[in-house]
ROKOLVEX-713533 format. One record per residue (C-alpha): residue number from 1; residue in one letter; x, y, z. Coordinates in steps of 0.5 Angstrom, whole numbers. Layout:
BEGIN
{NUM,A,{X,Y,Z}}
...
END
This chain:
BEGIN
{1,M,{-76,-41,-214}}
{2,L,{-75,-33,-214}}
{3,S,{-76,-30,-207}}
{4,P,{-79,-23,-207}}
{5,A,{-75,-22,-201}}
{6,S,{-69,-22,-205}}
{7,Y,{-71,-16,-209}}
{8,I,{-77,-12,-205}}
{9,E,{-79,-11,-198}}
{10,I,{-86,-15,-196}}
{11,C,{-91,-11,-194}}
{12,S,{-97,-12,-190}}
{13,R,{-104,-10,-193}}
{14,N,{-106,-8,-186}}
{15,D,{-100,-4,-184}}
{16,P,{-102,3,-182}}
{17,N,{-95,5,-185}}
{18,I,{-96,1,-192}}
{19,E,{-93,7,-196}}
{20,N,{-87,7,-192}}
{21,C,{-86,0,-193}}
{22,I,{-87,1,-201}}
{23,I,{-82,7,-201}}
{24,N,{-77,2,-197}}
{25,S,{-78,-3,-202}}
{26,I,{-77,2,-208}}
{27,E,{-70,4,-205}}
{28,K,{-68,-4,-204}}
{29,V,{-69,-4,-212}}
{30,R,{-66,2,-214}}
{31,P,{-59,0,-213}}
{32,K,{-60,-6,-218}}
{33,L,{-63,-1,-223}}
{34,L,{-56,2,-224}}
{35,T,{-50,1,-229}}
{36,G,{-44,4,-228}}
{37,L,{-38,3,-224}}
{38,M,{-37,0,-217}}
{39,L,{-31,-2,-213}}
{40,C,{-29,-10,-213}}
{41,P,{-23,-14,-211}}
{42,S,{-17,-12,-215}}
{43,P,{-10,-16,-216}}
{44,A,{-7,-9,-215}}
{45,G,{-8,-2,-216}}
{46,L,{-12,1,-211}}
{47,V,{-11,0,-204}}
{48,L,{-14,3,-197}}
{49,C,{-10,9,-194}}
{50,P,{-11,16,-191}}
{51,C,{-9,22,-196}}
{52,P,{-9,28,-192}}
{53,A,{-5,32,-197}}
{54,S,{-7,29,-203}}
{55,L,{-12,30,-209}}
{56,M,{-19,27,-209}}
{57,L,{-24,27,-215}}
{58,C,{-29,32,-215}}
{59,P,{-35,34,-220}}
{60,S,{-34,38,-226}}
{61,P,{-38,40,-232}}
{62,G,{-35,35,-236}}
{63,G,{-35,29,-231}}
{64,L,{-29,29,-226}}
{65,M,{-23,34,-224}}
{66,L,{-18,33,-219}}
{67,C,{-18,38,-213}}
{68,P,{-15,38,-206}}
{69,C,{-16,33,-201}}
{70,P,{-17,36,-194}}
{71,A,{-14,33,-188}}
{72,A,{-20,33,-184}}
{73,I,{-23,29,-189}}
{74,I,{-20,23,-185}}
{75,L,{-25,24,-180}}
{76,F,{-31,21,-184}}
{77,L,{-32,13,-185}}
{78,T,{-34,13,-193}}
{79,I,{-30,12,-199}}
{80,I,{-27,17,-204}}
{81,L,{-22,16,-210}}
{82,C,{-16,20,-208}}
{83,L,{-9,21,-212}}
{84,S,{-2,20,-209}}
{85,P,{5,21,-212}}
{86,A,{5,13,-212}}
{87,S,{-2,11,-215}}
{88,L,{-9,12,-214}}
{89,M,{-12,10,-207}}
{90,L,{-18,10,-203}}
{91,C,{-19,15,-197}}
{92,P,{-25,17,-193}}
{93,S,{-30,22,-195}}
{94,P,{-36,26,-192}}
{95,G,{-41,23,-196}}
{96,G,{-42,16,-200}}
{97,L,{-41,17,-207}}
{98,M,{-40,13,-213}}
{99,L,{-37,14,-220}}
{100,C,{-43,14,-225}}
{101,P,{-43,15,-233}}
{102,S,{-44,22,-235}}
{103,P,{-44,25,-242}}
{104,G,{-36,27,-241}}
{105,G,{-34,21,-238}}
{106,L,{-35,20,-230}}
{107,M,{-39,24,-225}}
{108,L,{-40,23,-217}}
{109,C,{-47,21,-215}}
{110,P,{-50,18,-209}}
{111,C,{-48,11,-207}}
{112,P,{-54,7,-206}}
{113,A,{-53,3,-199}}
{114,A,{-53,-4,-203}}
{115,I,{-47,-3,-206}}
{116,I,{-41,-6,-202}}
{117,L,{-34,-5,-202}}
{118,F,{-31,-11,-203}}
{119,L,{-24,-11,-199}}
{120,S,{-18,-16,-201}}
{121,P,{-11,-16,-199}}
{122,A,{-9,-14,-206}}
{123,G,{-13,-8,-206}}
{124,L,{-19,-6,-210}}
{125,M,{-21,-4,-217}}
{126,L,{-27,0,-221}}
{127,C,{-31,-5,-225}}
{128,P,{-38,-5,-228}}
{129,C,{-44,-5,-223}}
{130,P,{-50,-11,-224}}
{131,A,{-54,-8,-230}}
{132,G,{-61,-9,-228}}
{133,I,{-64,-15,-225}}
{134,P,{-63,-20,-231}}
{135,E,{-67,-26,-227}}
{136,L,{-73,-22,-227}}
{137,D,{-72,-19,-234}}
{138,V,{-72,-12,-231}}
{139,P,{-67,-7,-235}}
{140,P,{-63,-2,-232}}
{141,I,{-65,5,-232}}
{142,E,{-58,9,-231}}
{143,P,{-57,11,-236}}
{144,L,{-63,10,-239}}
{145,V,{-62,8,-246}}
{146,L,{-67,10,-252}}
{147,K,{-66,7,-259}}
{148,E,{-71,12,-262}}
{149,V,{-75,18,-260}}
{150,V,{-80,22,-265}}
{151,V,{-83,28,-263}}
{152,S,{-88,31,-268}}
{153,R,{-93,37,-268}}
{154,G,{-98,40,-273}}
{155,A,{-101,37,-279}}
{156,N,{-97,31,-282}}
{157,A,{-91,34,-278}}
{158,A,{-91,40,-282}}
{159,I,{-89,45,-276}}
{160,F,{-84,40,-272}}
{161,R,{-81,34,-273}}
{162,A,{-75,31,-270}}
{163,V,{-72,24,-269}}
{164,G,{-67,23,-263}}
{165,S,{-63,16,-264}}
{166,N,{-58,13,-259}}
{167,V,{-60,17,-253}}
{168,K,{-57,16,-246}}
{169,V,{-61,19,-240}}
{170,Y,{-56,20,-234}}
{171,G,{-59,21,-227}}
{172,P,{-66,18,-227}}
{173,A,{-64,13,-222}}
{174,Q,{-63,19,-217}}
{175,F,{-70,20,-217}}
{176,Q,{-73,22,-210}}
{177,I,{-80,20,-207}}
{178,T,{-83,26,-204}}
{179,G,{-90,23,-203}}
{180,L,{-94,16,-204}}
{181,K,{-101,15,-203}}
{182,V,{-104,8,-204}}
{183,D,{-111,5,-205}}
{184,L,{-110,-3,-205}}
{185,K,{-118,-4,-206}}
{186,N,{-118,-1,-213}}
{187,M,{-110,-2,-214}}
{188,V,{-108,6,-215}}
{189,F,{-102,9,-213}}
{190,Y,{-101,16,-213}}
{191,I,{-93,18,-213}}
{192,N,{-90,25,-212}}
{193,L,{-82,25,-215}}
{194,I,{-77,29,-216}}
{195,L,{-71,28,-221}}
{196,P,{-66,33,-219}}
{197,E,{-61,33,-225}}
{198,L,{-62,29,-232}}
{199,Y,{-57,29,-237}}
{200,F,{-58,27,-244}}
{201,D,{-53,25,-250}}
{202,G,{-55,23,-257}}
{203,D,{-56,24,-264}}
{204,Y,{-62,28,-267}}
{205,D,{-65,29,-274}}
{206,V,{-69,36,-274}}
{207,N,{-73,40,-279}}
{208,A,{-78,44,-275}}
{209,R,{-80,51,-273}}
{210,I,{-80,54,-266}}
{211,L,{-83,61,-265}}
{212,I,{-80,64,-271}}
{213,L,{-73,60,-271}}
{214,P,{-72,55,-277}}
{215,L,{-69,48,-274}}
{216,R,{-65,44,-280}}
{217,G,{-60,39,-278}}
{218,K,{-57,33,-276}}
{219,G,{-51,31,-271}}
{220,P,{-50,30,-264}}
{221,I,{-55,33,-258}}
{222,K,{-53,35,-251}}
{223,A,{-58,37,-246}}
{224,N,{-59,38,-238}}
{225,A,{-65,39,-234}}
{226,T,{-65,40,-227}}
{227,D,{-71,41,-221}}
{228,C,{-76,37,-225}}
{229,S,{-82,34,-221}}
{230,A,{-87,29,-223}}
{231,D,{-94,27,-221}}
{232,V,{-95,20,-222}}
{233,V,{-102,16,-222}}
{234,L,{-101,8,-223}}
{235,R,{-107,4,-224}}
{236,G,{-107,-3,-224}}
{237,Q,{-112,-9,-224}}
{238,V,{-112,-16,-220}}
{239,Y,{-112,-22,-225}}
{240,Q,{-111,-30,-224}}
{241,K,{-105,-34,-226}}
{242,K,{-104,-41,-224}}
{243,G,{-110,-41,-219}}
{244,E,{-107,-34,-215}}
{245,D,{-108,-27,-216}}
{246,Y,{-103,-23,-219}}
{247,L,{-102,-15,-220}}
{248,R,{-102,-12,-227}}
{249,F,{-101,-5,-228}}
{250,Q,{-105,-2,-234}}
{251,S,{-104,5,-234}}
{252,V,{-100,11,-232}}
{253,E,{-101,18,-232}}
{254,I,{-96,23,-231}}
{255,D,{-95,31,-230}}
{256,L,{-88,32,-231}}
{257,K,{-85,39,-229}}
{258,I,{-78,41,-232}}
{259,G,{-75,47,-228}}
{260,K,{-68,49,-231}}
{261,F,{-67,46,-238}}
{262,H,{-61,47,-243}}
{263,V,{-60,44,-250}}
{264,H,{-54,45,-255}}
{265,L,{-55,42,-262}}
{266,D,{-49,41,-266}}
{267,N,{-48,41,-274}}
{268,L,{-54,46,-275}}
{269,F,{-55,48,-282}}
{270,G,{-50,44,-285}}
{271,G,{-45,46,-279}}
{272,D,{-45,53,-280}}
{273,K,{-42,55,-273}}
{274,V,{-45,63,-273}}
{275,L,{-52,61,-275}}
{276,G,{-52,55,-271}}
{277,E,{-49,58,-264}}
{278,A,{-54,64,-265}}
{279,T,{-60,59,-266}}
{280,N,{-58,55,-260}}
{281,A,{-57,61,-256}}
{282,A,{-64,63,-258}}
{283,L,{-67,56,-256}}
{284,N,{-64,57,-249}}
{285,E,{-67,64,-248}}
{286,N,{-74,62,-251}}
{287,R,{-74,55,-248}}
{288,S,{-81,55,-245}}
{289,E,{-84,53,-252}}
{290,F,{-78,48,-253}}
{291,I,{-80,45,-247}}
{292,E,{-87,44,-248}}
{293,T,{-86,41,-255}}
{294,L,{-82,36,-251}}
{295,R,{-86,35,-245}}
{296,P,{-91,30,-248}}
{297,I,{-86,25,-251}}
{298,A,{-82,26,-244}}
{299,E,{-88,24,-240}}
{300,R,{-90,18,-245}}
{301,T,{-83,16,-244}}
{302,V,{-82,16,-237}}
{303,G,{-89,13,-236}}
{304,E,{-87,7,-241}}
{305,V,{-81,6,-236}}
{306,I,{-85,6,-230}}
{307,L,{-90,1,-233}}
{308,E,{-85,-4,-236}}
{309,I,{-81,-4,-229}}
{310,A,{-87,-5,-225}}
{311,N,{-90,-10,-229}}
{312,K,{-84,-14,-230}}
{313,I,{-83,-15,-222}}
{314,T,{-91,-16,-221}}
{315,N,{-91,-21,-226}}
{316,N,{-86,-26,-222}}
{317,F,{-89,-25,-215}}
{318,S,{-97,-27,-213}}
{319,L,{-101,-21,-210}}
{320,K,{-100,-25,-203}}
{321,E,{-93,-25,-204}}
{322,L,{-92,-18,-205}}
{323,F,{-98,-16,-200}}
{324,S,{-98,-21,-194}}
{325,D,{-105,-21,-190}}
{326,S,{-101,-21,-184}}
END
Protein backbone atom coordinates (compact mmCIF):
# COMPACT_ATOMS: atom_id res chain seq x y z
CA MET A 1 0.00 0.00 0.00
CA LEU A 2 1.33 3.43 -0.98
CA SER A 3 2.04 5.86 1.84
CA PRO A 4 1.66 9.58 1.07
CA ALA A 5 4.49 10.35 3.51
CA SER A 6 6.88 8.70 1.04
CA TYR A 7 6.14 11.41 -1.49
CA ILE A 8 4.76 14.51 0.22
CA GLU A 9 4.47 16.24 3.58
CA ILE A 10 1.24 15.44 5.43
CA CYS A 11 -0.35 18.79 6.27
CA SER A 12 -2.92 19.49 8.96
CA ARG A 13 -6.08 21.38 8.05
CA ASN A 14 -5.71 23.28 11.32
CA ASP A 15 -2.10 24.30 10.76
CA PRO A 16 -1.95 28.13 10.71
CA ASN A 17 1.10 27.76 8.44
CA ILE A 18 -0.49 25.26 6.08
CA GLU A 19 0.82 27.17 3.05
CA ASN A 20 4.40 26.55 4.20
CA CYS A 21 3.61 22.87 4.71
CA ILE A 22 2.24 22.59 1.16
CA ILE A 23 5.32 24.34 -0.26
CA ASN A 24 7.54 21.85 1.62
CA SER A 25 5.42 19.07 0.17
CA ILE A 26 5.99 20.36 -3.37
CA GLU A 27 9.72 20.61 -2.69
CA LYS A 28 9.70 16.98 -1.56
CA VAL A 29 8.11 15.93 -4.87
CA ARG A 30 10.34 18.12 -7.07
CA PRO A 31 13.44 15.84 -7.26
CA LYS A 32 11.23 12.94 -8.35
CA LEU A 33 10.10 14.94 -11.40
CA LEU A 34 13.62 15.19 -12.79
CA THR A 35 15.40 13.23 -15.42
CA GLY A 36 19.05 13.78 -16.14
CA LEU A 37 22.25 12.61 -14.48
CA MET A 38 23.15 11.95 -10.87
CA LEU A 39 26.12 10.39 -9.07
CA CYS A 40 25.95 6.72 -8.17
CA PRO A 41 28.44 3.94 -7.33
CA SER A 42 30.95 3.10 -10.03
CA PRO A 43 33.57 0.32 -10.36
CA ALA A 44 36.09 2.93 -11.50
CA GLY A 45 36.46 6.38 -13.03
CA LEU A 46 35.36 9.04 -10.55
CA VAL A 47 36.86 9.40 -7.09
CA LEU A 48 36.66 11.94 -4.29
CA CYS A 49 39.74 14.13 -3.88
CA PRO A 50 40.78 17.80 -3.61
CA CYS A 51 41.66 19.63 -6.83
CA PRO A 52 42.94 23.09 -5.87
CA ALA A 53 45.03 23.37 -9.04
CA SER A 54 42.78 21.73 -11.58
CA LEU A 55 39.75 22.43 -13.75
CA MET A 56 36.03 22.33 -13.11
CA LEU A 57 32.90 22.28 -15.27
CA CYS A 58 31.21 25.68 -15.62
CA PRO A 59 28.05 26.77 -17.49
CA SER A 60 28.48 27.82 -21.12
CA PRO A 61 25.97 28.77 -23.84
CA GLY A 62 26.29 25.28 -25.33
CA GLY A 63 26.16 23.36 -22.06
CA LEU A 64 29.43 23.07 -20.09
CA MET A 65 33.00 24.27 -20.44
CA LEU A 66 36.21 23.76 -18.50
CA CYS A 67 37.41 26.61 -16.31
CA PRO A 68 39.98 26.95 -13.49
CA CYS A 69 39.11 25.36 -10.16
CA PRO A 70 40.08 27.94 -7.47
CA ALA A 71 42.09 26.75 -4.49
CA ALA A 72 39.56 28.30 -2.10
CA ILE A 73 36.91 25.95 -3.43
CA ILE A 74 38.12 23.16 -1.12
CA LEU A 75 36.74 25.04 1.89
CA PHE A 76 33.17 24.11 0.98
CA LEU A 77 31.29 20.88 1.40
CA THR A 78 29.22 20.20 -1.71
CA ILE A 79 30.44 18.52 -4.87
CA ILE A 80 31.35 19.49 -8.43
CA LEU A 81 33.17 17.61 -11.19
CA CYS A 82 36.79 18.60 -11.76
CA LEU A 83 39.32 17.38 -14.27
CA SER A 84 42.81 16.25 -13.28
CA PRO A 85 45.71 15.02 -15.46
CA ALA A 86 44.86 11.43 -14.51
CA SER A 87 41.06 11.28 -14.65
CA LEU A 88 37.80 12.99 -13.75
CA MET A 89 37.55 13.62 -10.02
CA LEU A 90 35.09 15.21 -7.62
CA CYS A 91 35.96 18.31 -5.63
CA PRO A 92 34.02 20.52 -3.18
CA SER A 93 32.21 23.52 -4.67
CA PRO A 94 30.43 26.62 -3.26
CA GLY A 95 26.94 25.48 -4.34
CA GLY A 96 25.04 22.23 -4.67
CA LEU A 97 24.97 21.54 -8.41
CA MET A 98 24.08 18.60 -10.65
CA LEU A 99 24.32 17.92 -14.36
CA CYS A 100 21.04 18.39 -16.24
CA PRO A 101 20.18 18.12 -19.95
CA SER A 102 20.51 21.28 -22.03
CA PRO A 103 20.03 21.90 -25.76
CA GLY A 104 23.81 21.72 -26.22
CA GLY A 105 24.40 18.67 -24.04
CA LEU A 106 24.64 19.16 -20.28
CA MET A 107 24.36 22.17 -18.01
CA LEU A 108 24.81 22.83 -14.31
CA CYS A 109 21.61 23.33 -12.32
CA PRO A 110 20.68 23.32 -8.60
CA CYS A 111 20.95 19.92 -6.98
CA PRO A 112 17.74 19.03 -5.07
CA ALA A 113 18.37 17.99 -1.49
CA ALA A 114 16.92 14.55 -2.07
CA ILE A 115 19.66 13.67 -4.57
CA ILE A 116 22.32 11.94 -2.51
CA LEU A 117 25.92 11.11 -3.35
CA PHE A 118 26.37 7.37 -3.09
CA LEU A 119 29.95 6.64 -2.09
CA SER A 120 31.82 3.43 -2.77
CA PRO A 121 35.49 2.47 -2.35
CA ALA A 122 35.86 2.32 -6.13
CA GLY A 123 34.38 5.78 -6.76
CA LEU A 124 31.35 7.33 -8.39
CA MET A 125 29.89 7.65 -11.85
CA LEU A 126 27.14 9.61 -13.58
CA CYS A 127 23.91 7.68 -14.14
CA PRO A 128 20.29 8.56 -14.98
CA CYS A 129 18.09 10.16 -12.33
CA PRO A 130 14.79 8.39 -11.62
CA ALA A 131 12.23 9.51 -14.20
CA GLY A 132 9.04 10.75 -12.56
CA ILE A 133 7.12 8.62 -10.06
CA PRO A 134 6.23 5.42 -11.95
CA GLU A 135 4.22 3.88 -9.10
CA LEU A 136 1.90 6.93 -9.16
CA ASP A 137 2.04 7.21 -12.97
CA VAL A 138 3.49 10.73 -12.61
CA PRO A 139 5.72 11.69 -15.57
CA PRO A 140 8.95 13.69 -15.28
CA ILE A 141 8.93 17.36 -16.24
CA GLU A 142 12.69 17.84 -16.67
CA PRO A 143 12.84 17.90 -19.55
CA LEU A 144 9.17 18.40 -20.39
CA VAL A 145 8.54 16.53 -23.66
CA LEU A 146 5.75 17.74 -25.94
CA LYS A 147 5.05 15.44 -28.88
CA GLU A 148 3.07 18.08 -30.78
CA VAL A 149 2.21 21.73 -30.21
CA VAL A 150 -0.18 23.44 -32.63
CA VAL A 151 -0.42 27.23 -32.70
CA SER A 152 -3.03 28.84 -34.95
CA ARG A 153 -4.68 32.23 -35.21
CA GLY A 154 -7.17 33.79 -37.61
CA ALA A 155 -10.03 32.36 -39.64
CA ASN A 156 -9.14 28.83 -40.73
CA ALA A 157 -5.61 29.56 -39.43
CA ALA A 158 -5.03 31.83 -42.45
CA ILE A 159 -2.94 34.34 -40.50
CA PHE A 160 -0.78 32.09 -38.38
CA ARG A 161 -0.34 28.34 -38.22
CA ALA A 162 2.68 26.61 -36.76
CA VAL A 163 3.24 23.06 -35.59
CA GLY A 164 6.01 22.09 -33.19
CA SER A 165 6.96 18.43 -32.80
CA ASN A 166 9.22 16.55 -30.41
CA VAL A 167 9.66 19.72 -28.38
CA LYS A 168 11.80 19.39 -25.24
CA VAL A 169 11.55 22.10 -22.60
CA TYR A 170 14.44 22.33 -20.15
CA GLY A 171 14.13 24.24 -16.89
CA PRO A 172 10.50 23.83 -15.74
CA ALA A 173 11.56 21.80 -12.68
CA GLN A 174 13.53 24.83 -11.45
CA PHE A 175 10.30 26.75 -10.71
CA GLN A 176 10.23 28.85 -7.55
CA ILE A 177 7.06 29.38 -5.50
CA THR A 178 6.89 33.01 -4.46
CA GLY A 179 3.36 32.97 -3.04
CA LEU A 180 0.64 30.52 -2.02
CA LYS A 181 -2.86 31.00 -0.57
CA VAL A 182 -5.14 28.07 0.23
CA ASP A 183 -8.91 27.98 0.57
CA LEU A 184 -9.56 24.40 1.76
CA LYS A 185 -13.28 25.06 2.28
CA ASN A 186 -13.73 25.65 -1.47
CA MET A 187 -10.62 23.71 -2.55
CA VAL A 188 -9.03 26.65 -4.36
CA PHE A 189 -5.26 27.14 -4.45
CA TYR A 190 -3.68 30.45 -5.51
CA ILE A 191 -0.04 30.01 -6.55
CA ASN A 192 2.59 32.50 -7.71
CA LEU A 193 5.55 31.02 -9.58
CA ILE A 194 8.82 32.18 -11.08
CA LEU A 195 10.48 30.24 -13.91
CA PRO A 196 14.02 31.68 -14.06
CA GLU A 197 15.11 30.15 -17.35
CA LEU A 198 13.59 27.88 -19.98
CA TYR A 199 15.21 26.30 -23.04
CA PHE A 200 13.25 24.88 -25.98
CA ASP A 201 14.55 22.45 -28.58
CA GLY A 202 12.46 20.73 -31.25
CA ASP A 203 11.19 20.80 -34.83
CA TYR A 204 8.79 23.25 -36.43
CA ASP A 205 6.59 23.54 -39.52
CA VAL A 206 5.28 27.06 -40.08
CA ASN A 207 3.29 29.00 -42.66
CA ALA A 208 2.40 32.32 -41.11
CA ARG A 209 2.74 36.07 -41.05
CA ILE A 210 3.82 38.15 -38.07
CA LEU A 211 3.72 41.93 -38.51
CA ILE A 212 4.70 42.18 -42.19
CA LEU A 213 6.99 39.15 -42.03
CA PRO A 214 6.08 36.00 -43.95
CA LEU A 215 7.25 32.83 -42.20
CA ARG A 216 7.55 29.67 -44.23
CA GLY A 217 9.68 26.63 -43.55
CA LYS A 218 10.29 23.53 -41.52
CA GLY A 219 13.31 22.42 -39.52
CA PRO A 220 14.91 22.68 -36.07
CA ILE A 221 13.87 25.40 -33.62
CA LYS A 222 15.76 26.57 -30.55
CA ALA A 223 14.53 29.19 -28.11
CA ASN A 224 15.06 30.41 -24.58
CA ALA A 225 12.96 32.47 -22.20
CA THR A 226 14.10 34.09 -18.98
CA ASP A 227 12.45 35.92 -16.08
CA CYS A 228 9.09 34.22 -16.60
CA SER A 229 6.35 34.28 -13.97
CA ALA A 230 2.92 32.74 -13.62
CA ASP A 231 -0.12 33.38 -11.44
CA VAL A 232 -2.02 30.11 -11.09
CA VAL A 233 -5.51 29.42 -9.73
CA LEU A 234 -6.14 25.71 -9.19
CA ARG A 235 -9.74 24.70 -8.46
CA GLY A 236 -10.69 21.31 -7.09
CA GLN A 237 -13.73 19.36 -5.94
CA VAL A 238 -14.21 16.64 -3.32
CA TYR A 239 -15.70 13.35 -4.53
CA GLN A 240 -16.34 9.92 -3.05
CA LYS A 241 -14.25 6.84 -3.83
CA LYS A 242 -14.24 3.59 -1.85
CA GLY A 243 -16.31 5.29 0.86
CA GLU A 244 -13.78 8.08 1.42
CA ASP A 245 -13.35 11.68 0.30
CA TYR A 246 -10.84 12.32 -2.49
CA LEU A 247 -9.76 15.53 -4.20
CA ARG A 248 -9.89 16.07 -7.96
CA PHE A 249 -8.64 19.28 -9.56
CA GLN A 250 -11.07 20.29 -12.30
CA SER A 251 -9.65 23.49 -13.73
CA VAL A 252 -6.62 25.71 -13.75
CA GLU A 253 -6.30 29.36 -14.72
CA ILE A 254 -2.88 30.72 -15.61
CA ASP A 255 -1.62 34.21 -16.32
CA LEU A 256 1.85 33.74 -17.79
CA LYS A 257 4.31 36.58 -18.20
CA ILE A 258 7.40 36.05 -20.35
CA GLY A 259 10.37 38.30 -19.69
CA LYS A 260 13.19 38.02 -22.21
CA PHE A 261 12.79 35.70 -25.19
CA HIS A 262 15.02 34.64 -28.07
CA VAL A 263 14.18 32.22 -30.88
CA HIS A 264 16.03 30.82 -33.87
CA LEU A 265 14.33 28.94 -36.71
CA ASP A 266 16.67 26.95 -38.94
CA ASN A 267 15.92 26.27 -42.59
CA LEU A 268 13.45 29.09 -43.19
CA PHE A 269 12.48 29.63 -46.82
CA GLY A 270 13.97 26.34 -47.94
CA GLY A 271 17.35 27.03 -46.37
CA ASP A 272 17.95 30.54 -47.75
CA LYS A 273 20.57 31.67 -45.19
CA VAL A 274 20.44 35.40 -45.91
CA LEU A 275 16.64 35.62 -45.81
CA GLY A 276 16.46 33.20 -42.88
CA GLU A 277 18.91 35.14 -40.70
CA ALA A 278 17.23 38.46 -41.56
CA THR A 279 13.85 37.02 -40.60
CA ASN A 280 15.19 35.59 -37.33
CA ALA A 281 16.73 38.96 -36.48
CA ALA A 282 13.46 40.75 -37.25
CA LEU A 283 11.50 38.22 -35.15
CA ASN A 284 13.68 38.85 -32.12
CA GLU A 285 13.64 42.61 -32.56
CA ASN A 286 9.82 42.49 -32.63
CA ARG A 287 9.39 39.67 -30.15
CA SER A 288 6.34 41.09 -28.35
CA GLU A 289 3.83 40.00 -31.03
CA PHE A 290 5.54 36.63 -31.34
CA ILE A 291 5.27 36.16 -27.56
CA GLU A 292 1.58 37.14 -27.56
CA THR A 293 0.94 34.60 -30.33
CA LEU A 294 2.60 31.82 -28.31
CA ARG A 295 1.33 32.81 -24.86
CA PRO A 296 -2.12 31.11 -25.02
CA ILE A 297 -0.63 27.74 -26.04
CA ALA A 298 2.08 28.13 -23.37
CA GLU A 299 -0.55 28.82 -20.69
CA ARG A 300 -2.64 25.86 -21.83
CA THR A 301 0.37 23.54 -21.88
CA VAL A 302 1.54 24.58 -18.40
CA GLY A 303 -2.00 24.17 -17.11
CA GLU A 304 -2.31 20.66 -18.54
CA VAL A 305 0.98 19.63 -16.91
CA ILE A 306 -0.06 21.04 -13.51
CA LEU A 307 -3.47 19.33 -13.66
CA GLU A 308 -1.98 16.00 -14.74
CA ILE A 309 0.62 15.85 -11.97
CA ALA A 310 -1.68 17.18 -9.23
CA ASN A 311 -4.50 14.77 -10.07
CA LYS A 312 -2.26 11.73 -10.38
CA ILE A 313 -0.99 12.42 -6.87
CA THR A 314 -4.41 13.17 -5.31
CA ASN A 315 -5.98 10.16 -7.08
CA ASN A 316 -3.78 7.84 -5.02
CA PHE A 317 -4.48 9.29 -1.58
CA SER A 318 -7.65 10.22 0.27
CA LEU A 319 -8.29 13.76 1.40
CA LYS A 320 -7.74 12.68 5.01
CA GLU A 321 -4.31 11.30 4.05
CA LEU A 322 -3.37 14.55 2.30
CA PHE A 323 -4.80 16.93 4.92
CA SER A 324 -5.14 15.39 8.37
CA ASP A 325 -7.61 16.64 10.99
CA SER A 326 -4.97 16.79 13.73
